[in-house]
Backbone of each chain as nested JSON, in Angstrom:
{
  "chains": [
    {"id": "A", "residues": [
      {"number": 1, "name": "MET", "atoms": {"N": [96.326, 84.793, 85.047], "CA": [95.564, 85.909, 86.67], "C": [96.579, 87.639, 86.36]}},
      {"number": 2, "name": "ASN", "atoms": {"N": [98.083, 87.39, 86.254], "CA": [98.519, 88.288, 86.475], "C": [98.419, 89.452, 85.517]}},
      {"number": 3, "name": "ALA", "atoms": {"N": [98.471, 89.303, 84.292], "CA": [98.489, 90.669, 83.478], "C": [96.628, 90.896, 83.504]}},
      {"number": 4, "name": "CYS", "atoms": {"N": [95.791, 90.081, 84.157], "CA": [94.392, 90.827, 84.172], "C": [94.493, 91.432, 85.726]}},
      {"number": 5, "name": "LEU", "atoms": {"N": [95.028, 91.216, 86.849], "CA": [95.604, 91.792, 88.107], "C": [96.022, 93.303, 87.435]}},
      {"number": 6, "name": "LEU", "atoms": {"N": [97.13, 93.286, 86.783], "CA": [97.996, 94.37, 86.205], "C": [97.102, 95.362, 85.432]}},
      {"number": 7, "name": "LYS", "atoms": {"N": [96.263, 94.677, 84.542], "CA": [94.995, 95.696, 83.84], "C": [94.041, 96.4, 84.813]}},
      {"number": 8, "name": "ASN", "atoms": {"N": [93.724, 95.33, 85.601], "CA": [92.466, 95.986, 86.301], "C": [93.423, 96.536, 87.672]}},
      {"number": 9, "name": "PHE", "atoms": {"N": [94.015, 96.389, 88.013], "CA": [94.845, 98.035, 89.111], "C": [95.18, 99.321, 88.299]}},
      {"number": 10, "name": "GLY", "atoms": {"N": [95.747, 98.973, 87.099], "CA": [95.797, 100.543, 86.462], "C": [94.522, 101.088, 85.97]}},
      {"number": 11, "name": "THR", "atoms": {"N": [93.711, 100.578, 85.562], "CA": [92.217, 100.728, 85.329], "C": [91.586, 101.297, 86.671]}},
      {"number": 12, "name": "THR", "atoms": {"N": [91.723, 100.758, 87.52], "CA": [91.576, 101.386, 88.871], "C": [92.057, 102.631, 89.435]}},
      {"number": 13, "name": "VAL", "atoms": {"N": [93.446, 102.857, 89.139], "CA": [94.445, 103.833, 89.626], "C": [93.742, 104.801, 88.677]}},
      {"number": 14, "name": "ARG", "atoms": {"N": [93.408, 104.863, 87.45], "CA": [92.96, 105.707, 86.135], "C": [91.604, 106.196, 86.806]}},
      {"number": 15, "name": "ARG", "atoms": {"N": [90.435, 104.917, 86.569], "CA": [89.283, 106.051, 87.489], "C": [89.02, 106.673, 88.238]}},
      {"number": 16, "name": "LEU", "atoms": {"N": [90.101, 106.658, 89.571], "CA": [90.15, 107.251, 90.98], "C": [90.56, 108.51, 90.731]}},
      {"number": 17, "name": "ARG", "atoms": {"N": [91.814, 108.535, 89.536], "CA": [92.253, 109.73, 89.152], "C": [91.44, 110.607, 88.25]}},
      {"number": 18, "name": "GLU", "atoms": {"N": [90.42, 110.044, 87.61], "CA": [89.733, 110.967, 86.621], "C": [88.333, 111.349, 87.349]}},
      {"number": 19, "name": "ALA", "atoms": {"N": [87.843, 110.701, 88.512], "CA": [87.016, 111.068, 88.81], "C": [87.14, 112.274, 90.072]}},
      {"number": 20, "name": "ARG", "atoms": {"N": [88.65, 112.149, 90.315], "CA": [89.429, 113.743, 90.635], "C": [89.562, 114.759, 89.907]}},
      {"number": 21, "name": "ASN", "atoms": {"N": [89.604, 114.459, 88.645], "CA": [89.648, 115.477, 87.357], "C": [90.999, 115.695, 87.825]}},
      {"number": 22, "name": "TRP", "atoms": {"N": [92.054, 114.767, 87.843], "CA": [93.241, 114.906, 88.01], "C": [93.956, 114.352, 86.642]}},
      {"number": 23, "name": "SER", "atoms": {"N": [95.033, 115.455, 86.382], "CA": [96.065, 114.414, 85.628], "C": [96.918, 113.878, 85.762]}},
      {"number": 24, "name": "GLN", "atoms": {"N": [97.97, 112.834, 84.885], "CA": [98.259, 112.008, 85.227], "C": [99.975, 112.837, 86.286]}},
      {"number": 25, "name": "GLU", "atoms": {"N": [100.251, 113.786, 85.595], "CA": [101.398, 114.69, 86.461], "C": [100.719, 115.346, 87.648]}},
      {"number": 26, "name": "GLN", "atoms": {"N": [99.36, 115.461, 87.861], "CA": [98.583, 115.873, 89.345], "C": [99.151, 114.453, 90.273]}},
      {"number": 27, "name": "LEU", "atoms": {"N": [97.996, 113.405, 89.761], "CA": [98.675, 112.284, 90.771], "C": [100.32, 111.693, 91.036]}},
      {"number": 28, "name": "ALA", "atoms": {"N": [100.848, 111.963, 89.818], "CA": [102.418, 111.788, 90.346], "C": [102.91, 112.538, 91.188]}},
      {"number": 29, "name": "GLU", "atoms": {"N": [102.352, 113.955, 91.163], "CA": [102.907, 114.674, 92.385], "C": [102.153, 114.51, 93.659]}},
      {"number": 30, "name": "HIS", "atoms": {"N": [101.036, 114.196, 93.766], "CA": [100.271, 113.916, 94.77], "C": [100.557, 112.235, 95.899]}},
      {"number": 31, "name": "ALA", "atoms": {"N": [101.273, 111.753, 94.663], "CA": [101.786, 110.312, 95.066], "C": [103.361, 110.745, 95.288]}},
      {"number": 32, "name": "ASP", "atoms": {"N": [103.775, 111.458, 94.885], "CA": [105.709, 111.027, 94.761], "C": [105.896, 110.153, 93.896]}},
      {"number": 33, "name": "LEU", "atoms": {"N": [105.15, 109.919, 92.73], "CA": [106.168, 109.607, 91.715], "C": [105.857, 109.627, 90.504]}},
      {"number": 34, "name": "ASN", "atoms": {"N": [106.916, 109.105, 89.597], "CA": [107.187, 109.572, 88.467], "C": [105.998, 109.521, 87.079]}},
      {"number": 35, "name": "ARG", "atoms": {"N": [105.887, 110.654, 86.514], "CA": [104.674, 110.742, 85.766], "C": [104.572, 109.699, 84.773]}},
      {"number": 36, "name": "SER", "atoms": {"N": [105.794, 109.303, 84.639], "CA": [105.765, 108.198, 83.102], "C": [105.489, 106.951, 84.08]}},
      {"number": 37, "name": "TYR", "atoms": {"N": [106.303, 106.67, 84.919], "CA": [105.428, 105.362, 85.935], "C": [103.707, 105.358, 85.994]}},
      {"number": 38, "name": "VAL", "atoms": {"N": [103.571, 106.726, 86.427], "CA": [101.903, 106.535, 86.622], "C": [101.552, 105.799, 85.084]}},
      {"number": 39, "name": "GLY", "atoms": {"N": [101.806, 106.669, 83.916], "CA": [101.178, 105.767, 82.721], "C": [101.393, 104.561, 82.759]}},
      {"number": 40, "name": "GLU", "atoms": {"N": [102.574, 104.208, 83.011], "CA": [102.887, 102.371, 83.13], "C": [101.867, 101.979, 83.873]}},
      {"number": 41, "name": "ILE", "atoms": {"N": [101.703, 102.368, 84.739], "CA": [100.731, 101.718, 85.838], "C": [99.327, 101.725, 85.345]}},
      {"number": 42, "name": "GLU", "atoms": {"N": [98.843, 102.871, 84.777], "CA": [97.491, 102.629, 84.433], "C": [97.58, 101.948, 83.365]}},
      {"number": 43, "name": "ARG", "atoms": {"N": [98.335, 101.686, 82.545], "CA": [98.24, 101.159, 81.427], "C": [98.723, 99.235, 81.766]}},
      {"number": 44, "name": "GLY", "atoms": {"N": [99.018, 99.162, 83.032], "CA": [99.246, 97.857, 82.992], "C": [100.363, 97.414, 82.423]}},
      {"number": 45, "name": "GLN", "atoms": {"N": [101.435, 98.041, 82.401], "CA": [102.243, 97.367, 81.708], "C": [103.761, 97.323, 82.694]}},
      {"number": 46, "name": "VAL", "atoms": {"N": [103.618, 97.802, 83.995], "CA": [104.411, 97.599, 85.155], "C": [103.69, 96.874, 85.977]}},
      {"number": 47, "name": "VAL", "atoms": {"N": [104.752, 96.401, 87.272], "CA": [104.338, 95.559, 88.196], "C": [104.585, 96.582, 89.132]}},
      {"number": 48, "name": "ALA", "atoms": {"N": [103.357, 97.314, 90.103], "CA": [103.753, 97.724, 91.502], "C": [103.937, 97.219, 92.603]}},
      {"number": 49, "name": "SER", "atoms": {"N": [104.792, 97.714, 93.143], "CA": [104.964, 97.248, 94.646], "C": [104.296, 97.521, 95.509]}},
      {"number": 50, "name": "ILE", "atoms": {"N": [104.011, 97.014, 96.811], "CA": [103.457, 97.184, 97.712], "C": [103.717, 98.687, 98.142]}},
      {"number": 51, "name": "LEU", "atoms": {"N": [104.741, 99.475, 98.259], "CA": [104.858, 100.539, 98.533], "C": [104.302, 101.901, 97.415]}},
      {"number": 52, "name": "THR", "atoms": {"N": [104.487, 101.14, 96.492], "CA": [103.465, 102.543, 94.913], "C": [101.993, 102.279, 95.34]}},
      {"number": 53, "name": "VAL", "atoms": {"N": [101.569, 100.974, 95.756], "CA": [100.168, 101.106, 96.045], "C": [99.815, 101.911, 97.522]}},
      {"number": 54, "name": "GLU", "atoms": {"N": [100.559, 101.63, 98.016], "CA": [100.563, 102.549, 99.4], "C": [100.593, 104.417, 99.182]}},
      {"number": 55, "name": "LYS", "atoms": {"N": [101.642, 104.304, 98.05], "CA": [101.89, 106.16, 97.656], "C": [100.709, 106.202, 97.317]}},
      {"number": 56, "name": "LEU", "atoms": {"N": [99.959, 105.655, 95.717], "CA": [99.031, 105.849, 95.198], "C": [97.642, 106.227, 96.452]}},
      {"number": 57, "name": "ALA", "atoms": {"N": [97.561, 105.001, 97.195], "CA": [96.439, 104.828, 98.25], "C": [96.478, 106.454, 98.863]}},
      {"number": 58, "name": "ARG", "atoms": {"N": [97.373, 106.846, 99.512], "CA": [97.155, 108.135, 100.145], "C": [97.282, 109.136, 99.06]}},
      {"number": 59, "name": "ALA", "atoms": {"N": [97.693, 109.062, 98.254], "CA": [97.364, 110.385, 97.023], "C": [95.471, 110.673, 97.071]}},
      {"number": 60, "name": "TYR", "atoms": {"N": [95.264, 109.268, 97.254], "CA": [93.682, 109.393, 96.782], "C": [92.975, 109.271, 98.49]}},
      {"number": 61, "name": "GLY", "atoms": {"N": [93.443, 109.261, 99.141], "CA": [93.049, 109.351, 100.764], "C": [92.472, 107.81, 101.251]}},
      {"number": 62, "name": "LEU", "atoms": {"N": [93.303, 106.949, 100.153], "CA": [92.575, 105.239, 101.004], "C": [93.921, 104.812, 101.679]}},
      {"number": 63, "name": "SER", "atoms": {"N": [93.401, 103.436, 102.144], "CA": [94.277, 103.129, 102.719], "C": [94.72, 102.156, 101.303]}},
      {"number": 64, "name": "GLY", "atoms": {"N": [96.117, 101.137, 101.359], "CA": [96.254, 100.695, 100.543], "C": [95.486, 98.927, 100.203]}},
      {"number": 65, "name": "ALA", "atoms": {"N": [94.71, 98.665, 101.53], "CA": [93.764, 97.653, 101.547], "C": [92.45, 97.771, 100.565]}},
      {"number": 66, "name": "VAL", "atoms": {"N": [92.109, 99.412, 100.874], "CA": [90.742, 99.586, 100.593], "C": [91.005, 99.874, 98.333]}},
      {"number": 67, "name": "LEU", "atoms": {"N": [91.916, 100.389, 98.165], "CA": [92.59, 100.648, 96.644], "C": [92.818, 99.441, 96.267]}},
      {"number": 68, "name": "LEU", "atoms": {"N": [93.034, 98.139, 96.514], "CA": [93.065, 96.942, 96.15], "C": [91.648, 96.295, 96.056]}},
      {"number": 69, "name": "GLU", "atoms": {"N": [91.087, 96.73, 96.751], "CA": [89.438, 96.046, 96.998], "C": [89.053, 96.92, 95.998]}},
      {"number": 70, "name": "HIS", "atoms": {"N": [89.411, 98.227, 95.545], "CA": [88.581, 99.044, 94.697], "C": [88.839, 98.181, 93.421]}},
      {"number": 71, "name": "CYS", "atoms": {"N": [90.305, 97.524, 92.993], "CA": [90.747, 97.009, 92.043], "C": [89.847, 95.523, 92.05]}},
      {"number": 72, "name": "GLU", "atoms": {"N": [89.92, 95.08, 93.062], "CA": [89.028, 93.158, 93.052], "C": [87.723, 93.78, 92.724]}},
      {"number": 73, "name": "LYS", "atoms": {"N": [87.188, 94.62, 93.035], "CA": [85.499, 94.69, 92.906], "C": [85.681, 94.807, 91.165]}},
      {"number": 74, "name": "SER", "atoms": {"N": [86.302, 95.863, 91.078], "CA": [86.16, 96.152, 88.903], "C": [86.305, 95.0, 88.743]}},
      {"number": 75, "name": "ARG", "atoms": {"N": [87.134, 93.818, 89.092], "CA": [87.509, 92.761, 88.38], "C": [86.628, 91.886, 88.637]}},
      {"number": 76, "name": "THR", "atoms": {"N": [85.383, 91.747, 89.188], "CA": [84.408, 91.049, 89.957], "C": [83.12, 91.231, 89.147]}},
      {"number": 77, "name": "PRO", "atoms": {"N": [82.377, 90.595, 88.0], "CA": [81.656, 90.98, 87.173], "C": [79.947, 90.859, 88.088]}},
      {"number": 78, "name": "GLN", "atoms": {"N": [79.131, 91.433, 87.76], "CA": [78.077, 91.075, 88.637], "C": [77.149, 90.002, 87.082]}},
      {"number": 79, "name": "PRO", "atoms": {"N": [77.0, 88.754, 87.39], "CA": [75.87, 87.92, 86.66], "C": [74.886, 88.55, 86.438]}},
      {"number": 80, "name": "ALA", "atoms": {"N": [74.677, 88.342, 84.911], "CA": [73.138, 88.667, 84.763], "C": [72.289, 87.252, 85.353]}},
      {"number": 81, "name": "LYS", "atoms": {"N": [71.264, 87.755, 85.549], "CA": [70.348, 86.692, 86.329], "C": [70.142, 85.339, 85.093]}},
      {"number": 82, "name": "GLY", "atoms": {"N": [70.721, 83.908, 85.863], "CA": [70.755, 82.669, 85.189], "C": [72.2, 82.765, 84.527]}},
      {"number": 83, "name": "ILE", "atoms": {"N": [72.804, 83.802, 84.334], "CA": [73.642, 83.366, 83.284], "C": [75.222, 83.747, 84.073]}},
      {"number": 84, "name": "ASP", "atoms": {"N": [75.438, 82.923, 84.608], "CA": [77.058, 82.141, 85.008], "C": [78.298, 82.952, 84.082]}},
      {"number": 85, "name": "LEU", "atoms": {"N": [78.928, 83.893, 84.577], "CA": [79.843, 84.815, 83.859], "C": [81.677, 84.44, 84.251]}},
      {"number": 86, "name": "ALA", "atoms": {"N": [81.542, 83.608, 85.413], "CA": [82.537, 83.453, 86.207], "C": [83.486, 83.02, 84.849]}},
      {"number": 87, "name": "ALA", "atoms": {"N": [83.368, 82.304, 84.239], "CA": [84.44, 81.726, 83.161], "C": [84.516, 82.639, 82.531]}},
      {"number": 88, "name": "ILE", "atoms": {"N": [84.448, 83.682, 82.113], "CA": [84.905, 84.8, 81.466], "C": [85.083, 86.149, 82.122]}},
      {"number": 89, "name": "ALA", "atoms": {"N": [85.125, 85.788, 83.405], "CA": [85.66, 86.965, 84.573], "C": [86.887, 87.665, 83.752]}},
      {"number": 90, "name": "CYS", "atoms": {"N": [87.817, 86.97, 83.82], "CA": [89.311, 87.564, 83.205], "C": [89.888, 86.553, 82.202]}}
    ]},
    {"id": "B", "residues": [
      {"number": 1, "name": "MET", "atoms": {"N": [108.15, 105.382, 106.791], "CA": [107.083, 105.22, 106.436], "C": [106.814, 103.386, 105.991]}},
      {"number": 2, "name": "ASN", "atoms": {"N": [108.042, 103.198, 105.021], "CA": [108.642, 102.266, 104.139], "C": [108.708, 101.203, 104.798]}},
      {"number": 3, "name": "ALA", "atoms": {"N": [109.543, 101.171, 105.292], "CA": [110.571, 100.401, 106.195], "C": [109.51, 99.552, 107.462]}},
      {"number": 4, "name": "CYS", "atoms": {"N": [108.608, 100.641, 108.096], "CA": [107.713, 100.279, 108.677], "C": [106.47, 99.409, 107.841]}},
      {"number": 5, "name": "LEU", "atoms": {"N": [106.12, 99.583, 106.822], "CA": [105.042, 99.358, 105.982], "C": [106.01, 97.87, 105.944]}},
      {"number": 6, "name": "LEU", "atoms": {"N": [107.052, 97.714, 105.403], "CA": [107.406, 96.372, 104.877], "C": [107.79, 95.219, 106.216]}},
      {"number": 7, "name": "LYS", "atoms": {"N": [108.06, 95.747, 106.881], "CA": [108.279, 94.988, 108.454], "C": [107.11, 94.566, 108.996]}},
      {"number": 8, "name": "ASN", "atoms": {"N": [105.923, 95.137, 108.658], "CA": [104.252, 95.34, 109.241], "C": [103.822, 93.736, 108.343]}},
      {"number": 9, "name": "PHE", "atoms": {"N": [103.976, 94.19, 106.948], "CA": [103.757, 93.204, 105.893], "C": [104.309, 91.653, 105.866]}},
      {"number": 10, "name": "GLY", "atoms": {"N": [105.786, 91.795, 106.412], "CA": [106.289, 90.288, 106.765], "C": [105.576, 89.942, 107.757]}},
      {"number": 11, "name": "THR", "atoms": {"N": [105.552, 90.57, 108.866], "CA": [105.474, 89.949, 110.318], "C": [103.655, 89.928, 110.179]}},
      {"number": 12, "name": "THR", "atoms": {"N": [103.32, 90.358, 109.685], "CA": [101.533, 89.648, 108.825], "C": [101.675, 88.392, 108.258]}},
      {"number": 13, "name": "VAL", "atoms": {"N": [102.507, 88.567, 107.406], "CA": [102.751, 86.901, 106.301], "C": [102.982, 85.839, 107.208]}},
      {"number": 14, "name": "ARG", "atoms": {"N": [104.14, 86.065, 108.17], "CA": [104.145, 85.345, 109.054], "C": [103.342, 84.484, 109.814]}},
      {"number": 15, "name": "ARG", "atoms": {"N": [102.908, 85.797, 110.611], "CA": [101.662, 85.301, 111.622], "C": [100.787, 84.685, 111.293]}},
      {"number": 16, "name": "LEU", "atoms": {"N": [100.378, 84.571, 109.748], "CA": [99.079, 83.732, 108.867], "C": [99.719, 82.746, 109.053]}},
      {"number": 17, "name": "ARG", "atoms": {"N": [101.385, 82.48, 108.536], "CA": [101.491, 80.961, 108.174], "C": [101.964, 80.366, 109.729]}},
      {"number": 18, "name": "GLU", "atoms": {"N": [102.359, 81.019, 110.694], "CA": [102.562, 80.449, 111.775], "C": [100.716, 79.79, 112.455]}},
      {"number": 19, "name": "ALA", "atoms": {"N": [99.963, 80.398, 111.925], "CA": [98.504, 80.309, 112.351], "C": [98.173, 78.826, 111.896]}},
      {"number": 20, "name": "ARG", "atoms": {"N": [98.956, 78.676, 110.849], "CA": [98.478, 77.485, 110.158], "C": [99.423, 76.361, 110.467]}},
      {"number": 21, "name": "ASN", "atoms": {"N": [100.593, 76.794, 111.029], "CA": [101.251, 76.032, 111.262], "C": [102.033, 75.482, 110.025]}},
      {"number": 22, "name": "TRP", "atoms": {"N": [102.276, 76.129, 109.308], "CA": [103.083, 75.959, 107.917], "C": [104.589, 76.528, 108.215]}},
      {"number": 23, "name": "SER", "atoms": {"N": [105.39, 75.381, 107.505], "CA": [106.816, 76.022, 107.347], "C": [106.985, 77.452, 106.473]}},
      {"number": 24, "name": "GLN", "atoms": {"N": [108.232, 77.574, 106.387], "CA": [108.105, 78.521, 105.219], "C": [107.979, 77.652, 103.927]}},
      {"number": 25, "name": "GLU", "atoms": {"N": [108.563, 76.656, 103.718], "CA": [108.46, 75.872, 102.333], "C": [107.345, 75.704, 102.217]}},
      {"number": 26, "name": "GLN", "atoms": {"N": [106.467, 75.356, 103.132], "CA": [104.89, 75.072, 102.775], "C": [104.388, 76.332, 102.316]}},
      {"number": 27, "name": "LEU", "atoms": {"N": [104.654, 77.422, 102.407], "CA": [103.717, 78.78, 102.665], "C": [104.46, 78.468, 100.965]}},
      {"number": 28, "name": "ALA", "atoms": {"N": [105.55, 78.502, 100.752], "CA": [106.565, 78.843, 99.713], "C": [105.897, 78.1, 98.717]}},
      {"number": 29, "name": "GLU", "atoms": {"N": [105.413, 76.587, 98.907], "CA": [104.787, 75.789, 98.177], "C": [103.358, 76.062, 97.345]}},
      {"number": 30, "name": "HIS", "atoms": {"N": [102.453, 76.541, 98.573], "CA": [101.176, 76.944, 98.585], "C": [100.94, 78.187, 97.705]}},
      {"number": 31, "name": "ALA", "atoms": {"N": [102.242, 79.303, 97.959], "CA": [101.878, 80.581, 96.757], "C": [102.566, 80.509, 95.472]}},
      {"number": 32, "name": "ASP", "atoms": {"N": [103.399, 79.383, 95.244], "CA": [104.333, 79.038, 94.366], "C": [105.235, 80.146, 94.61]}},
      {"number": 33, "name": "LEU", "atoms": {"N": [106.206, 80.412, 95.178], "CA": [107.152, 81.425, 95.259], "C": [108.526, 80.377, 95.815]}},
      {"number": 34, "name": "ASN", "atoms": {"N": [109.973, 81.163, 96.12], "CA": [111.136, 80.768, 96.511], "C": [110.67, 80.665, 97.81]}},
      {"number": 35, "name": "ARG", "atoms": {"N": [111.347, 79.605, 98.805], "CA": [111.131, 79.714, 100.051], "C": [112.353, 80.453, 100.462]}},
      {"number": 36, "name": "SER", "atoms": {"N": [113.007, 80.82, 99.909], "CA": [114.471, 81.94, 100.363], "C": [113.7, 83.51, 100.218]}},
      {"number": 37, "name": "TYR", "atoms": {"N": [112.705, 83.709, 99.161], "CA": [111.988, 84.552, 98.899], "C": [111.04, 85.531, 100.311]}},
      {"number": 38, "name": "VAL", "atoms": {"N": [110.091, 83.983, 100.426], "CA": [109.344, 83.975, 101.825], "C": [110.079, 84.226, 102.567]}},
      {"number": 39, "name": "GLY", "atoms": {"N": [111.58, 84.23, 103.053], "CA": [111.809, 84.291, 104.527], "C": [112.453, 85.982, 104.035]}},
      {"number": 40, "name": "GLU", "atoms": {"N": [113.038, 86.405, 102.955], "CA": [113.033, 87.31, 102.897], "C": [111.934, 88.718, 103.15]}},
      {"number": 41, "name": "ILE", "atoms": {"N": [110.783, 87.972, 102.697], "CA": [109.582, 88.8, 103.116], "C": [108.859, 89.083, 104.485]}},
      {"number": 42, "name": "GLU", "atoms": {"N": [109.099, 88.24, 105.01], "CA": [108.881, 87.998, 106.434], "C": [109.785, 88.755, 107.231]}},
      {"number": 43, "name": "ARG", "atoms": {"N": [110.769, 88.843, 106.804], "CA": [111.807, 89.651, 107.371], "C": [112.006, 90.849, 106.953]}},
      {"number": 44, "name": "GLY", "atoms": {"N": [111.232, 91.611, 106.16], "CA": [111.347, 92.6, 105.754], "C": [112.354, 93.345, 104.947]}},
      {"number": 45, "name": "GLN", "atoms": {"N": [112.797, 92.465, 104.363], "CA": [114.14, 92.651, 103.346], "C": [113.535, 93.11, 102.168]}},
      {"number": 46, "name": "VAL", "atoms": {"N": [112.308, 92.539, 101.868], "CA": [112.474, 93.169, 100.017], "C": [111.098, 93.57, 99.873]}},
      {"number": 47, "name": "VAL", "atoms": {"N": [110.777, 94.276, 98.666], "CA": [109.37, 94.892, 98.731], "C": [108.624, 94.089, 97.926]}},
      {"number": 48, "name": "ALA", "atoms": {"N": [107.816, 93.615, 98.469], "CA": [106.802, 92.466, 97.673], "C": [105.963, 93.271, 96.386]}},
      {"number": 49, "name": "SER", "atoms": {"N": [106.167, 92.782, 95.271], "CA": [104.888, 93.675, 94.224], "C": [103.429, 93.05, 94.389]}},
      {"number": 50, "name": "ILE", "atoms": {"N": [102.554, 93.742, 93.851], "CA": [100.786, 93.031, 94.363], "C": [100.557, 91.715, 93.606]}},
      {"number": 51, "name": "LEU", "atoms": {"N": [101.886, 91.085, 92.577], "CA": [101.891, 89.86, 92.296], "C": [101.918, 89.06, 93.126]}},
      {"number": 52, "name": "THR", "atoms": {"N": [102.807, 89.188, 94.404], "CA": [103.442, 88.58, 95.098], "C": [102.105, 88.802, 96.398]}},
      {"number": 53, "name": "VAL", "atoms": {"N": [101.542, 89.872, 96.695], "CA": [100.788, 89.741, 97.555], "C": [99.106, 89.033, 97.247]}},
      {"number": 54, "name": "GLU", "atoms": {"N": [98.96, 89.119, 95.907], "CA": [98.007, 87.881, 95.749], "C": [98.504, 86.546, 95.752]}},
      {"number": 55, "name": "LYS", "atoms": {"N": [99.666, 86.434, 95.391], "CA": [100.397, 84.907, 95.567], "C": [99.833, 84.549, 97.088]}},
      {"number": 56, "name": "LEU", "atoms": {"N": [100.482, 85.26, 97.737], "CA": [100.381, 85.012, 99.334], "C": [99.022, 84.775, 99.807]}},
      {"number": 57, "name": "ALA", "atoms": {"N": [97.979, 86.032, 99.307], "CA": [96.752, 85.846, 99.649], "C": [96.059, 84.922, 99.301]}},
      {"number": 58, "name": "ARG", "atoms": {"N": [96.084, 84.329, 98.151], "CA": [95.345, 83.0, 97.573], "C": [96.063, 81.987, 98.243]}},
      {"number": 59, "name": "ALA", "atoms": {"N": [97.226, 81.629, 98.892], "CA": [97.557, 80.751, 99.69], "C": [96.802, 80.426, 100.869]}},
      {"number": 60, "name": "TYR", "atoms": {"N": [96.594, 81.867, 101.433], "CA": [95.765, 81.65, 102.821], "C": [94.569, 81.611, 102.485]}},
      {"number": 61, "name": "GLY", "atoms": {"N": [93.934, 81.794, 101.501], "CA": [92.352, 81.866, 101.012], "C": [91.688, 83.013, 101.028]}},
      {"number": 62, "name": "LEU", "atoms": {"N": [92.677, 84.355, 101.287], "CA": [92.328, 85.621, 101.522], "C": [92.28, 86.392, 99.956]}},
      {"number": 63, "name": "SER", "atoms": {"N": [91.89, 87.747, 100.222], "CA": [92.091, 88.454, 98.732], "C": [93.117, 89.103, 98.884]}},
      {"number": 64, "name": "GLY", "atoms": {"N": [93.98, 89.821, 97.839], "CA": [94.782, 90.874, 98.547], "C": [94.431, 92.141, 99.358]}},
      {"number": 65, "name": "ALA", "atoms": {"N": [93.414, 92.636, 98.86], "CA": [93.09, 93.644, 99.896], "C": [92.815, 92.972, 101.399]}},
      {"number": 66, "name": "VAL", "atoms": {"N": [92.253, 91.899, 101.417], "CA": [92.484, 91.679, 102.936], "C": [93.484, 91.567, 103.818]}},
      {"number": 67, "name": "LEU", "atoms": {"N": [94.325, 90.685, 102.723], "CA": [96.088, 90.573, 103.604], "C": [96.311, 91.835, 103.903]}},
      {"number": 68, "name": "LEU", "atoms": {"N": [96.48, 92.734, 102.805], "CA": [96.932, 94.321, 103.189], "C": [96.102, 94.827, 104.384]}},
      {"number": 69, "name": "GLU", "atoms": {"N": [95.14, 94.541, 104.581], "CA": [94.122, 94.767, 105.842], "C": [94.466, 93.979, 106.946]}},
      {"number": 70, "name": "HIS", "atoms": {"N": [95.03, 93.123, 106.829], "CA": [95.486, 92.537, 108.17], "C": [96.836, 93.203, 108.735]}},
      {"number": 71, "name": "CYS", "atoms": {"N": [97.372, 93.747, 107.513], "CA": [99.001, 94.311, 107.803], "C": [98.589, 95.633, 108.337]}},
      {"number": 72, "name": "GLU", "atoms": {"N": [97.901, 96.21, 107.574], "CA": [97.136, 97.485, 108.206], "C": [96.731, 97.844, 110.212]}},
      {"number": 73, "name": "LYS", "atoms": {"N": [96.186, 96.53, 110.196], "CA": [95.614, 96.508, 111.621], "C": [96.694, 96.217, 112.232]}},
      {"number": 74, "name": "SER", "atoms": {"N": [97.533, 95.52, 112.019], "CA": [98.875, 95.232, 112.741], "C": [99.486, 96.482, 113.081]}},
      {"number": 75, "name": "ARG", "atoms": {"N": [99.454, 97.535, 112.174], "CA": [100.358, 98.293, 112.756], "C": [99.651, 99.643, 113.49]}},
      {"number": 76, "name": "THR", "atoms": {"N": [98.291, 99.455, 113.756], "CA": [97.272, 100.665, 114.007], "C": [97.069, 100.18, 115.392]}},
      {"number": 77, "name": "PRO", "atoms": {"N": [97.974, 100.513, 116.154], "CA": [97.84, 100.139, 118.151], "C": [96.329, 100.67, 118.456]}},
      {"number": 78, "name": "GLN", "atoms": {"N": [95.544, 99.676, 119.397], "CA": [94.711, 100.254, 120.143], "C": [95.113, 101.244, 121.176]}},
      {"number": 79, "name": "PRO", "atoms": {"N": [94.798, 102.439, 121.233], "CA": [95.151, 103.496, 122.506], "C": [94.907, 102.752, 123.43]}},
      {"number": 80, "name": "ALA", "atoms": {"N": [95.568, 103.009, 124.627], "CA": [95.009, 102.736, 126.12], "C": [94.026, 103.816, 126.484]}},
      {"number": 81, "name": "LYS", "atoms": {"N": [93.313, 103.845, 127.276], "CA": [92.214, 104.826, 127.666], "C": [92.753, 105.979, 128.326]}},
      {"number": 82, "name": "GLY", "atoms": {"N": [92.879, 107.403, 127.597], "CA": [93.349, 108.237, 127.823], "C": [94.991, 108.662, 127.36]}},
      {"number": 83, "name": "ILE", "atoms": {"N": [95.233, 107.852, 126.961], "CA": [96.698, 107.651, 126.336], "C": [96.494, 107.442, 124.534]}},
      {"number": 84, "name": "ASP", "atoms": {"N": [97.186, 108.72, 124.157], "CA": [97.103, 108.867, 123.162], "C": [98.576, 107.952, 122.497]}},
      {"number": 85, "name": "LEU", "atoms": {"N": [98.573, 106.986, 121.836], "CA": [99.832, 106.561, 121.452], "C": [100.439, 106.68, 119.99]}},
      {"number": 86, "name": "ALA", "atoms": {"N": [99.429, 107.322, 119.351], "CA": [99.68, 107.444, 117.308], "C": [101.05, 108.061, 117.477]}},
      {"number": 87, "name": "ALA", "atoms": {"N": [101.924, 108.594, 118.339], "CA": [103.022, 109.359, 118.242], "C": [104.337, 107.91, 117.986]}},
      {"number": 88, "name": "ILE", "atoms": {"N": [103.712, 107.256, 118.342], "CA": [104.981, 106.051, 118.402], "C": [104.291, 104.858, 117.624]}},
      {"number": 89, "name": "ALA", "atoms": {"N": [103.167, 104.962, 117.051], "CA": [102.509, 103.55, 116.307], "C": [103.609, 103.154, 115.437]}},
      {"number": 90, "name": "CYS", "atoms": {"N": [104.485, 104.252, 114.929], "CA": [105.413, 103.333, 114.267], "C": [106.584, 103.396, 114.654]}}
    ]}
  ]
}
């Protein structure tokens, strides 16, 4: 579960960044974080704290809760009709 | 901002625990966390990671996003009519 959560969080952070056409450097600047740390987060290599979640969320104009919600949505697959994909969700 | 976030997160965790009539030991057991760590979280003395947020949320039957949402609501006062309390929100 943990690796899945970290990977999804990283993917969510990257997607939101790319949707804004920001580089990692630009996101780092907006969020007041180190550029290499942003890279590690996006790759799911570090465990972000709630303070980091808050900083990233604010950079995107979101709340921390909404950022986590994006993350949770990204790991909830839409099952195809008649097929239960829950067992392979993560 | 940081101390405020940590304090509010701790208060939220404590309120949800008390609403269930759980001791810190019981919450720790449900969340698979150390009892003393739960105490430090509730007092805003440590910075929880997103993995800890997830563990606490699951113990309460919530998602991490909903737990943070509870936290964010607790620090957003409802202004009295005609009085702007934003300046003393935190």
